[in-house]
Steps between C-alpha positions, in 0.01 A plus 500: 500500500261771623624727781222388735622139471859597582398693811234266641549208739307193614149453367510844336790377290312178417199708394721725284639194322151357452372829356797533265558138395144375549299783350711754311723260305211267399294804399785618277530151353123493437508837324791382285303184415220714356744642245499263201875434507618154604698467823496872583357412844815300581710817533430520874621143554814567299587802713405315820756233413755722325559765768570259790731309267707813450497570875611140570784537253618823660473349850704198390769724349528718810506219758442144384406363843255782583361489144434129531326562834280764336409267213416207728291715735300658218434184298181387684343842455624534142351165396171581670488838329585395145298175489155660544587770248582222253163337574332832434696541178378160382139606549566843353641328190155355438331833571741675262424235239129577533572872458702431186228272359234764568712757319545264203124438496445867425679451167366155404167389357492159672538582867627262767269461798712564807383656826701783653282502813553128561878536470497816713313317779744207473788745541340658809427155648859382451630823646279480809548127569865447412698818435398731785540244784849405381599867473376556856719208612793656310444828686528321832807313378667823390415685819583236760659180367769661282645681803489183709683299234754779444570523876558123514813549291640776722 
């Protein structure tokens, strides 16, 4: 997590999450999708799910009750953060497929007619309509709701 996100509060913290999870991570995934290697763009999702899993395991080992409270309080945010990234990955799969087909077309005589621009615009449309609004909701959940749920158990 960037230092500015750790130190900020309120709407500044929400904005930090939106910038990181709504713009930086999808941009990284998009850049990885332009590399003609299947599923390379999924690395961000794997780490997004993997690292909290380790933290949950450590929290459960240290104090089972407090660890369970942490898991329950972070689940709404976690689901709202990973789900839109999975939606983006589904669209980036198709974009990556177009990139791979275009690369194959350079080596073949009979070329497949597939539009990169059309798939690129579809990716941007899905990102703007579905992914970004859900990530904004996840930022609010992480900033405000997770603390409320965690304090319910205290």
